[in-house]
C-alpha positions in Angstrom: 16.9 11.8 14.7 16.8 12.5 11.0 18.5 14.2 8.1 17.1 16.4 5.4 18.1 16.8 1.9 21.7 17.7 1.2 23.0 16.0 -2.0 26.8 16.1 -1.5 29.3 14.1 -3.5 29.1 10.4 -2.5 32.2 8.7 -1.0 32.5 5.1 -1.6 34.7 2.2 -2.6 33.8 -0.3 -5.2 34.7 -3.9 -6.0 37.0 -4.4 -9.0 34.5 -6.6 -10.8 32.0 -3.8 -11.3 32.4 -1.4 -14.3 30.4 1.4 -15.8 28.0 0.2 -18.5 29.7 0.0 -21.9 33.2 0.0 -20.3 33.5 -3.4 -18.9 37.2 -3.7 -20.0 38.0 0.0 -19.6 40.8 0.9 -17.2 38.5 3.8 -16.1 36.1 1.3 -14.4 35.4 1.7 -10.8 37.8 -0.3 -8.7 38.4 -1.1 -5.0 41.3 1.3 -4.7 39.2 4.3 -6.0 38.5 6.6 -3.1 36.1 9.2 -4.4 33.6 8.4 -7.1 31.3 10.8 -8.8 27.6 9.8 -8.6 27.3 10.1 -12.3 29.9 7.5 -12.8 28.3 5.2 -10.2 24.9 5.1 -11.9 26.6 3.9 -15.1 27.7 0.7 -13.4 26.5 -2.5 -15.1 25.1 -4.6 -12.3 24.7 -8.2 -13.4 23.2 -9.9 -10.3 21.7 -9.2 -6.9 24.9 -9.8 -5.0 26.7 -7.1 -6.9 23.8 -4.7 -6.4 23.9 -5.4 -2.6 27.6 -4.7 -2.6 27.0 -1.3 -4.1 24.2 -0.5 -1.7 26.4 -1.5 1.3 28.9 1.2 0.2 26.4 4.0 -0.4 26.4 6.8 2.2 23.3 6.2 4.4 23.3 9.8 5.5 22.8 11.4 2.1 19.4 11.2 0.5 20.9 11.2 -3.0 22.1 7.7 -2.3 18.5 6.6 -2.8 18.4 8.1 -6.3 21.7 6.3 -7.1 20.3 3.0 -5.9 17.1 3.4 -8.0 19.0 4.3 -11.2 21.3 1.3 -10.7 18.3 -0.9 -10.4 16.6 0.5 -13.5 19.8 0.0 -15.5 20.2 -3.7 -14.7 19.5 -6.0 -17.6 18.0 -8.9 -15.7 14.8 -10.9 -15.6 12.0 -9.9 -13.2 12.7 -12.7 -10.7 16.4 -11.6 -10.5 15.2 -8.0 -10.0 12.9 -9.3 -7.2 16.1 -10.4 -5.4 17.6 -7.0 -6.1 14.5 -5.3 -4.7 14.8 -7.3 -1.5 18.3 -5.8 -1.2 17.0 -2.3 -1.9 14.3 -2.7 0.9 17.0 -3.6 3.4 19.1 -0.6 2.2 16.1 1.7 2.4 15.4 0.6 6.0 19.0 1.2 7.1 18.9 4.5 5.2 15.8 5.7 7.0 17.2 4.8 10.4 20.6 6.3 9.8 19.2 9.5 8.2 16.8 10.1 11.0 19.3 9.4 13.8 22.4 11.2 12.4 21.2 14.4 10.8 21.6 17.2 13.3 19.9 19.8 11.2 16.7 17.8 10.8 16.9 16.8 14.5 17.0 20.5 15.4 14.0 21.3 13.1 11.9 18.6 14.7 12.8 19.4 18.3 10.2 21.1 20.6 7.1 22.8 19.1 7.3 22.5 15.3 5.1 24.6 13.1 2.9 22.9 10.5 4.7 24.8 7.8 8.1 23.3 8.8 6.6 19.8 9.0 5.0 20.2 5.6 8.4 21.3 4.1 10.2 18.4 5.6 7.6 15.9 4.5 7.7 17.3 0.9 11.5 17.1 0.8 11.6 13.5 2.1 8.7 12.5 -0.2 10.9 13.1 -3.2 13.0 10.2 -2.0 10.1 7.9 -1.1 10.0 8.5 2.6 7.1 9.4 4.8 7.7 11.3 8.0 5.3 10.0 10.6 4.9 10.1 14.4 4.0 7.5 17.0 3.9 8.1 20.8 5.6 11.5 20.3 8.5 10.1 18.3 9.2 10.8 14.6 10.2 8.0 12.3 10.5 7.4 8.5 8.7 4.7 6.5 8.8 4.0 2.8 6.0 5.3 0.6 4.7 2.2 -1.1 3.3 4.2 -4.1 6.7 5.6 -4.6 8.2 2.1 -4.6 5.6 1.0 -7.2 6.4 4.0 -9.4 10.1 3.5 -9.3 10.4 -0.3 -9.3 7.0 -1.8 -10.3 7.7 -2.1 -14.1 10.7 -4.2 -13.4 9.3 -6.6 -10.8 7.4 -9.9 -11.0 3.6 -9.8 -11.0 3.6 -11.3 -7.5 5.8 -8.5 -6.1 3.6 -5.9 -7.8 0.5 -7.4 -6.3 2.2 -7.4 -2.9 3.1 -3.7 -3.2 -0.3 -2.8 -4.4 -2.0 -4.5 -1.4 0.5 -2.9 0.9 -0.1 0.5 -0.7 -3.9 0.3 -0.1 -3.3 -0.6 3.6 -0.7 2.2 4.1 -3.3 4.7 3.1 -5.7 3.4 5.8 -3.5 3.0 8.8 -4.1 -0.1 10.9 -3.2 1.2 14.3 -1.5 4.0 16.1 -0.3 4.3 19.7 -1.6 0.8 20.4 -5.1 1.7 19.2 -6.7 -0.2 16.3 -8.0 2.5 13.8 -9.8 0.4 11.3 -13.3 -1.2 11.7 -13.4 -4.9 12.6 -14.9 -5.7 9.2 -11.8 -4.2 7.6 -9.6 -6.1 9.9 -11.3 -9.4 8.9 -11.0 -8.5 5.3 -7.2 -7.9 5.6 -6.8 -11.4 7.2 -8.5 -12.9 4.2 -6.5 -10.8 1.7 -3.2 -11.9 3.1 -4.3 -15.5 3.5 -5.2 -15.5 -0.1 -2.0 -13.9 -1.2 0.1 -16.4 0.7 -1.9 -19.3 -0.8 -1.5 -17.8 -4.3 2.2 -17.1 -4.1 3.9 -19.8 -2.0 7.2 -19.2 -3.6 7.2 -15.4 -3.2 10.6 -14.2 -2.3 9.3 -11.9 0.5 6.7 -14.4 1.7 7.8 -13.7 5.3 6.6 -10.1 5.0 3.2 -11.3 3.7 3.0 -13.7 6.6 3.9 -10.9 9.0 0.9 -8.9 7.8 -1.3 -12.0 8.2 0.0 -12.7 11.7 -0.3 -9.1 12.8 -4.0 -8.9 11.8 -4.8 -12.3 13.2 -3.3 -11.5 16.6 -5.1 -8.1 16.6 -8.4 -9.8 15.8 -8.0 -12.5 18.4 -6.8 -10.5 21.4 -6.7 -6.9 20.4 -3.8 -4.5 20.9 -2.3 -2.7 23.9 -5.0 0.0 23.9 -7.7 -1.8 22.0 -8.0 -5.0 24.0 -10.5 -7.8 23.1 -10.9 -8.5 26.8 -12.3 -6.1 29.4 -9.4 -5.1 31.7 -11.7 -5.2 34.8 -13.9 -8.2 34.2 -11.4 -10.0 31.9 -14.3 -11.1 29.8 -14.3 -11.1 26.0 -16.1 -8.0 24.8 -19.4 -8.5 22.9 -18.0 -6.9 19.7 -15.2 -9.4 19.4 -17.4 -12.3 20.2 -19.9 -11.3 17.5 -17.0 -10.8 15.0 -15.6 -14.3 15.7 -19.0 -15.8 15.2 -19.5 -13.9 11.9 -16.1 -14.9 10.6 -16.6 -18.5 11.4 -20.0 -18.5 9.7 -19.0 -16.6 6.6 -15.6 -18.1 5.8 -15.9 -21.9 6.0 -12.9 -24.0 4.9 -10.2 -21.3 5.5 -7.1 -21.9 7.5 -7.8 -18.7 9.4 -11.3 -19.9 10.2 -10.0 -23.2 11.7 -7.8 -21.2 14.0 -10.5 -18.7 15.0 -13.0 -21.6 15.6 -10.5 -23.3 17.9 -9.9 -20.1 19.7 -13.6 -19.4 20.1 -14.2 -22.9 21.5 -11.3 -22.4 23.9 -12.9 -19.2 25.2 -16.3 -20.7 25.3 -15.0 -23.4 27.6 -14.1 -20.8 30.2 -17.2 -18.6 29.7 -15.2 -16.3 27.5 -12.9 -15.2 30.3 -9.2 -14.3 29.7 -6.6 -16.8 30.9 -3.0 -17.6 30.2 -4.3 -20.2 27.7 -5.2 -17.3 25.4 -1.5 -16.3 25.1 -0.4 -19.9 24.8 -2.9 -20.5 22.0 -1.8 -17.4 20.0 1.9 -18.2 20.5 1.3 -21.8 19.2 -1.0 -21.1 16.4 0.5 -17.8 15.0 4.2 -17.9 15.8 5.1 -21.6 15.7 
């Protein structure tokens, strides 16, 4: 399951082209044959590009939370332009996801603490410890998992990133504070769901060259699919009658009327007309439409 915070010395091997800052020609630089490196030496590395940064992240121990602190300090020490740092930040996000999975799965002590009935006090202490490293401990369908705290990412990386990435993180942070769904149930009002479709459609249009555009598109697609057909436990169609519920029908009509000229509106209008042709009854055409319009 997970691991809680034990900051032990980091074991890792480095490429010979990376050196501590200010010692690029020093024989004491970190090299491939070095076996045990002190974290204080690691954070003085002079990373000159995203590829070098990714190489360091690959070598960091994913079962020690202090690896996150090392990764952040390396990022902050890099003397690069904001777009190059955007590329580094993509690497950090990949590292952070691997770190969360590995830490949760491989830490026996945390696994034991989360097994069975867990007191609120224990959960609170675990959350507080993980929060220092930018991780949220959350649950879904009885399982614990870790996710990044977007506000923590903004605090630790925002001043080095491009304006587009800061905007992306700011939007993501607002949505993280008002969870979209849990256990297959949509938690936000339909008006908020419609607003999120518009927000991400606008972001995609404003930042077509954004390095993590696929993540913004994932948000847009997630919200569009939920709006059109619902989720596992918040279905747009009545399970018994297979008819579109009145709330969804009214929401489609409102969106079409209030948002002319949008890409999303074109899709929703086509969908509405498709349903209208079958008296708003569910059919396999619904799934085919969503697959074609949102995933192709």
